[in-house]
C-alpha positions as CSV (number, residue, x, y, z in Angstrom):
1,M,-0.1,-0.2,0.1
2,Y,1.3,3.9,-1.0
3,L,0.8,6.5,1.2
4,I,0.0,10.1,-0.8
5,D,1.0,12.3,2.2
6,L,-0.4,15.8,1.0
7,K,2.9,18.0,1.1
8,R,3.6,20.2,-1.0
9,D,7.3,21.9,-0.6
10,G,7.6,19.8,2.1
11,Q,4.7,21.5,3.6
12,R,1.3,19.7,4.5
13,I,-1.4,21.4,2.8
14,Y,-4.9,21.8,5.3
15,D,-7.0,22.9,2.5
16,G,-9.7,21.0,2.4
17,S,-10.6,21.6,-1.1
18,L,-7.5,20.6,-2.0
19,A,-7.4,17.3,-0.4
20,L,-10.7,16.6,-2.1
21,A,-9.4,17.5,-5.7
22,A,-6.4,15.2,-5.2
23,Q,-8.4,12.3,-4.5
24,V,-10.6,12.8,-7.1
25,Y,-7.2,13.3,-9.6
26,A,-5.6,10.1,-8.5
27,Q,-8.8,8.5,-9.4
28,S,-8.2,8.9,-13.4
29,H,-4.7,10.0,-12.9
30,I,-2.7,7.8,-10.2
31,F,-2.4,4.0,-11.1
32,L,0.1,1.8,-8.6
33,D,0.9,-1.4,-8.4
34,E,-0.9,-1.4,-4.9
35,D,-3.7,0.5,-3.1
36,I,-3.5,3.9,-2.2
37,L,-4.4,5.7,1.4
38,F,-4.8,9.7,1.8
39,P,-5.0,10.6,5.3
40,Y,-4.9,14.1,5.9
41,M,-6.3,17.0,8.2
42,C,-7.9,20.4,7.1
43,D,-8.7,23.6,8.0
44,P,-12.2,24.1,9.1
45,K,-15.1,23.1,6.6
46,V,-18.4,22.0,5.8
47,E,-18.4,19.4,3.0
48,I,-21.9,18.7,1.3
49,G,-23.2,16.0,-0.5
50,K,-24.0,16.1,-4.1
51,Y,-27.3,16.9,-3.8
52,Q,-27.7,18.8,-1.3
53,N,-29.0,22.7,-1.1
54,A,-25.7,24.4,0.6
55,R,-27.8,27.4,1.8
56,A,-30.0,24.9,3.6
57,E,-27.4,22.8,5.4
58,V,-25.3,25.9,6.4
59,N,-25.5,28.7,8.9
60,Q,-24.3,31.0,5.9
61,D,-23.5,34.5,8.7
62,Y,-21.5,32.2,10.7
63,I,-19.3,30.3,7.5
64,D,-18.5,33.8,6.3
65,Q,-17.5,35.5,9.9
66,E,-15.2,32.2,10.4
67,N,-14.1,32.1,6.9
68,I,-14.9,28.5,7.0
69,Q,-14.6,26.5,3.4
70,V,-18.1,25.1,2.1
71,V,-17.0,21.9,-0.5
72,R,-19.5,19.9,-2.4
73,R,-18.2,16.2,-3.0
74,D,-19.1,14.0,-5.9
75,T,-21.1,11.6,-3.9
76,G,-24.4,11.8,-1.8
77,G,-24.9,11.8,2.0
78,G,-25.3,14.7,4.3
79,A,-23.4,18.0,5.8
80,V,-20.5,17.2,7.8
81,Y,-18.5,19.8,9.4
82,C,-14.4,19.1,10.0
83,D,-11.7,20.9,11.5
84,R,-8.0,20.3,12.7
85,G,-9.3,17.7,15.3
86,A,-10.0,15.1,13.0
87,I,-7.9,12.5,11.0
88,N,-9.7,11.5,7.6
89,V,-8.9,8.5,6.2
90,C,-9.2,8.0,2.6
91,F,-8.4,5.0,0.0
92,L,-8.5,3.6,-3.5
93,A,-8.5,-0.2,-3.1
94,D,-8.6,-2.8,-6.0
95,H,-12.3,-3.9,-5.9
96,K,-11.4,-7.3,-7.8
97,S,-8.9,-8.5,-5.0
98,N,-11.3,-8.1,-1.9
99,D,-14.8,-8.1,-1.0
100,L,-14.3,-4.5,0.5
101,F,-17.1,-2.6,-1.4
102,G,-20.2,-2.1,1.7
103,N,-18.2,-3.6,3.9
104,F,-18.0,-0.8,6.3
105,E,-16.9,-3.2,9.1
106,K,-14.1,-4.5,7.2
107,M,-13.2,-0.8,6.2
108,Y,-12.8,0.2,10.2
109,Q,-10.3,-2.6,11.0
110,P,-7.4,-1.0,10.3
111,G,-8.6,1.9,11.6
112,I,-9.6,-0.2,15.1
113,K,-6.8,-1.9,15.5
114,A,-4.4,1.1,15.3
115,L,-6.3,3.0,18.0
116,E,-6.3,-0.3,20.1
117,D,-2.5,0.0,19.3
118,M,-2.9,3.6,21.1
119,G,-4.7,2.5,23.8
120,V,-8.6,2.9,23.1
121,Q,-10.4,0.1,24.1
122,G,-14.3,-0.6,23.2
123,L,-14.3,0.8,19.6
124,H,-17.1,-1.3,17.5
125,T,-18.8,-0.6,14.5
126,K,-22.6,0.3,14.5
127,G,-25.8,0.9,12.2
128,R,-24.7,0.8,8.5
129,N,-21.6,3.0,8.2
130,D,-20.1,4.3,11.9
131,M,-18.1,3.7,14.4
132,Y,-18.8,3.7,18.1
133,L,-16.4,4.3,21.4
134,G,-19.0,3.0,23.8
135,D,-22.3,4.7,23.4
136,K,-20.6,7.6,21.7
137,K,-20.1,7.7,17.7
138,V,-16.5,8.6,17.0
139,S,-16.4,8.4,13.2
140,G,-18.5,8.2,10.1
141,A,-17.6,6.4,6.6
142,A,-18.2,6.1,3.2
143,M,-17.4,4.6,0.1
144,T,-18.5,4.0,-3.8
145,L,-17.1,2.1,-6.9
146,V,-15.1,4.1,-9.2
147,G,-14.0,1.7,-12.4
148,D,-12.5,-1.1,-11.2
149,R,-11.6,1.0,-7.6
150,V,-13.3,1.1,-4.6
151,Y,-13.4,4.7,-3.2
152,G,-13.8,5.7,0.3
153,G,-13.0,6.6,3.7
154,F,-14.1,7.6,7.1
155,S,-13.0,10.5,10.0
156,L,-11.7,9.9,13.4
157,L,-13.2,12.7,15.5
158,F,-9.6,12.9,18.1
159,D,-11.0,16.2,19.4
160,I,-14.7,18.3,18.8
161,D,-14.9,21.7,18.7
162,A,-19.0,21.2,19.5
163,E,-19.7,24.8,19.3
164,A,-18.5,25.3,15.8
165,M,-20.0,22.3,14.9
166,V,-23.3,23.2,15.8
167,K,-22.9,26.9,14.4
168,A,-21.6,26.1,11.1
169,L,-24.5,23.5,10.7
170,N,-28.3,23.6,10.5
171,P,-29.1,27.1,10.3
172,N,-32.7,26.8,11.5
173,Q,-31.2,26.1,14.9
174,K,-29.5,29.4,15.6
175,K,-31.8,30.1,18.4
176,I,-31.1,26.6,19.9
177,I,-27.8,26.7,19.8
178,S,-26.9,26.1,23.4
179,K,-29.5,22.5,22.8
180,G,-27.4,21.7,19.8
181,I,-24.2,21.9,21.8
182,K,-25.3,19.4,24.3
183,S,-27.0,17.2,21.7
184,V,-24.0,16.8,19.9
185,K,-22.1,16.3,23.1
186,S,-24.5,13.5,23.9
187,R,-23.9,11.5,21.0
188,V,-20.5,12.4,19.7
189,A,-17.3,11.6,21.7
190,P,-13.8,12.9,21.1
191,I,-11.2,10.2,20.9
192,R,-8.4,11.7,22.5
193,P,-9.5,11.1,26.3
194,A,-9.6,7.6,25.5
195,L,-5.9,7.1,24.3
196,A,-3.2,6.1,26.4
197,P,-1.6,9.0,28.4
198,E,1.4,9.2,25.9
199,F,-0.4,9.8,23.3
200,Q,-3.2,12.0,25.1
201,V,-0.2,14.8,25.2
202,M,0.3,14.8,21.5
203,S,-0.3,17.6,19.1
204,M,-2.6,16.4,16.4
205,D,0.2,16.8,13.8
206,E,2.1,13.9,16.2
207,L,-0.8,11.9,16.2
208,F,-1.3,12.2,12.5
209,E,2.0,10.6,12.4
210,A,1.4,7.9,15.1
211,L,-1.7,6.5,13.6
212,V,-0.7,6.4,9.9
213,C,2.3,4.6,11.0
214,R,0.3,1.7,12.6
215,L,-2.0,1.6,9.6
216,F,1.1,0.9,7.9
217,G,2.6,-1.3,10.4
218,V,5.9,0.6,10.7
219,E,7.7,2.0,13.1
220,N,8.4,5.4,11.7
221,F,6.8,7.8,9.1
222,G,10.1,7.2,6.9
223,Q,9.6,3.8,6.4
224,I,6.2,4.0,4.5
225,K,6.4,3.5,1.4
226,Q,5.2,6.6,-0.6
227,Y,3.6,7.9,-4.1
228,E,5.4,11.8,-3.9
229,L,3.0,14.3,-5.6
230,T,4.6,15.5,-9.2
231,E,4.5,19.0,-10.2
232,E,2.5,17.9,-13.4
233,D,0.0,16.1,-10.4
234,W,-0.1,19.3,-8.8
235,Q,-0.9,21.4,-11.7
236,G,-4.0,18.8,-12.2
237,I,-4.8,19.1,-8.5
238,D,-4.9,22.9,-8.6
239,Q,-6.8,23.2,-12.2
240,L,-9.5,20.9,-10.6
241,A,-9.8,22.7,-7.3
242,K,-10.3,26.0,-9.2
243,E,-12.7,24.5,-11.6
244,K,-14.7,22.6,-9.1
245,Y,-14.3,22.4,-5.7
246,K,-13.2,26.3,-5.0
247,N,-15.6,27.5,-7.7
248,W,-18.7,29.0,-5.9
249,D,-21.1,27.4,-9.2
250,W,-20.0,24.0,-8.0
251,N,-20.5,24.8,-4.3
252,Y,-23.2,26.8,-4.5
253,G,-25.0,26.9,-7.6
254,K,-25.3,23.3,-8.1
255,A,-28.0,23.4,-5.4
256,P,-31.4,22.1,-6.3
257,Q,-34.2,24.9,-7.6
258,Y,-35.7,26.4,-4.2
259,T,-37.8,28.8,-3.1
260,Y,-38.2,30.8,-0.1
261,N,-40.0,33.7,1.8
262,R,-38.0,36.4,4.1
263,D,-39.4,39.1,6.3
264,D,-38.5,41.8,8.6
265,H,-39.5,45.1,10.0
266,F,-37.1,47.9,10.0
267,D,-36.8,51.4,11.8
268,Q,-38.0,54.0,9.2
269,V,-38.5,51.5,6.5
270,G,-41.5,49.3,7.9
271,T,-41.8,45.8,7.3
272,V,-40.4,44.5,3.9
273,E,-41.0,40.9,2.7
274,I,-39.3,39.0,-0.2
275,S,-40.2,35.9,-1.8
276,I,-37.3,34.6,-4.0
277,E,-37.1,31.3,-6.3
278,V,-33.2,30.4,-6.8
279,E,-32.1,28.3,-9.5
280,E,-28.6,27.2,-10.3
281,G,-27.3,29.2,-7.3
282,K,-29.3,32.4,-9.1
283,I,-32.2,34.4,-8.5
284,S,-35.0,33.1,-11.0
285,H,-38.2,34.8,-9.8
286,C,-38.3,37.7,-7.1
287,K,-41.4,39.4,-5.4
288,I,-41.3,42.3,-2.9
289,W,-43.8,43.5,-1.2
290,G,-44.5,45.3,2.8
291,D,-45.9,48.6,4.1
292,F,-43.0,50.8,3.4
293,F,-43.0,53.8,1.0
294,G,-41.8,54.0,-2.5
295,Q,-41.8,56.2,-5.6
296,A,-40.6,54.2,-8.1
297,D,-42.2,50.9,-9.4
298,I,-41.1,47.9,-7.3
299,A,-40.9,45.7,-10.2
300,E,-38.4,47.5,-11.9
301,L,-35.8,46.5,-8.4
302,E,-37.3,43.5,-8.7
303,K,-36.2,42.9,-12.2
304,Q,-32.7,44.0,-11.2
305,L,-32.0,41.0,-9.0
306,I,-33.1,38.5,-11.8
307,G,-30.1,36.4,-12.6
308,V,-27.5,38.0,-9.8
309,K,-25.7,35.4,-7.3
310,M,-27.0,34.1,-4.2
311,R,-23.8,35.9,-2.7
312,R,-23.4,38.9,-0.9
313,D,-20.9,40.8,-3.3
314,D,-23.0,39.7,-6.1
315,L,-26.2,41.2,-4.6
316,L,-24.2,44.5,-3.4
317,K,-23.3,45.2,-7.0
318,A,-26.4,44.5,-8.5
319,L,-27.8,47.1,-6.2
320,E,-25.5,49.6,-7.2
321,K,-26.9,50.0,-10.3
322,V,-30.0,51.5,-8.8
323,Q,-31.5,54.3,-6.5
324,L,-32.7,52.0,-3.5
325,E,-34.6,54.7,-1.9
326,N,-36.9,55.7,-4.8
327,Y,-38.2,51.9,-4.4
328,I,-38.2,51.4,-0.3
329,S,-37.8,54.5,1.5
330,H,-34.8,54.9,3.9
331,M,-33.5,51.1,2.9
332,T,-29.8,50.6,2.5
333,P,-28.2,47.8,-0.2
334,E,-26.6,46.3,3.2
335,L,-29.9,45.8,4.7
336,L,-31.5,44.5,2.2
337,V,-29.1,41.9,1.5
338,D,-28.8,41.0,5.0
339,L,-32.5,40.1,4.5
340,I,-32.5,38.1,1.3
341,L,-29.9,36.1,2.9
342,S,-30.9,35.7,6.2
């Protein structure tokens, strides 16, 4: 088995979109004589499933405030939050030489053995694709077939930022954040406290190398057989990330068509209600009404918003073209955009 360590110029990469691009790039460009393992950690990101509506899955205000990546993967499933407190173990394995596909218990076995070597006791699989430590979830897994290879992986939650996890996901729970944190803590557990004492004090980078060594059955990182990404590989990965996993049109624009309504009351303005239909991440229909005052035909303002991407900079730029107060007295572009994106 080969290791692909996500390093560039000797420095480990923590960009979640590049990690995903590297794995997808390898599926069609890197073929070796043995299976490939891609362990990685990443800065805070929310990864959503292929068929999900990003705006329905994330708290966009918090995402923007904390500069958290949103990345759409190529496979289904739900939204997950991860950061440098988790180690993600992904792989490409030959389908013909094993019975791995669909067998999550077998997929987890190397991870369970590695963690047991690090002192963790009580690990077991549960349900279709989860791993538990006692009665608390510590990992979720997924896999699919890509040609003649199984592509899959699982995350290991060594440390959990429950507050960030709850705030980043499920925007409808903004008003019950504290309850959400308690719910996460009651269902999910960090692995670190279950490690042997000598591992509990390690940094995440040290735990990363300790875990990977045990997955490969070696004593030190230098003994692992590695495939080093070439400059040509990185050019392909960069291009894929730019065109897809860092591209707003893929991450947000690929959301299914949806409709939503927003309303709020503003001092000096009055109540403003807005109904919007969104298709491919852009406003396809807009209707504004309320008890506000204005001189110009509101239909002209609604028309200006058609075709605009549902992101702050684009909406503000579109509103620069109109005298907003002619349509809604005392309304500012910032307030209207806040309402649209709320």
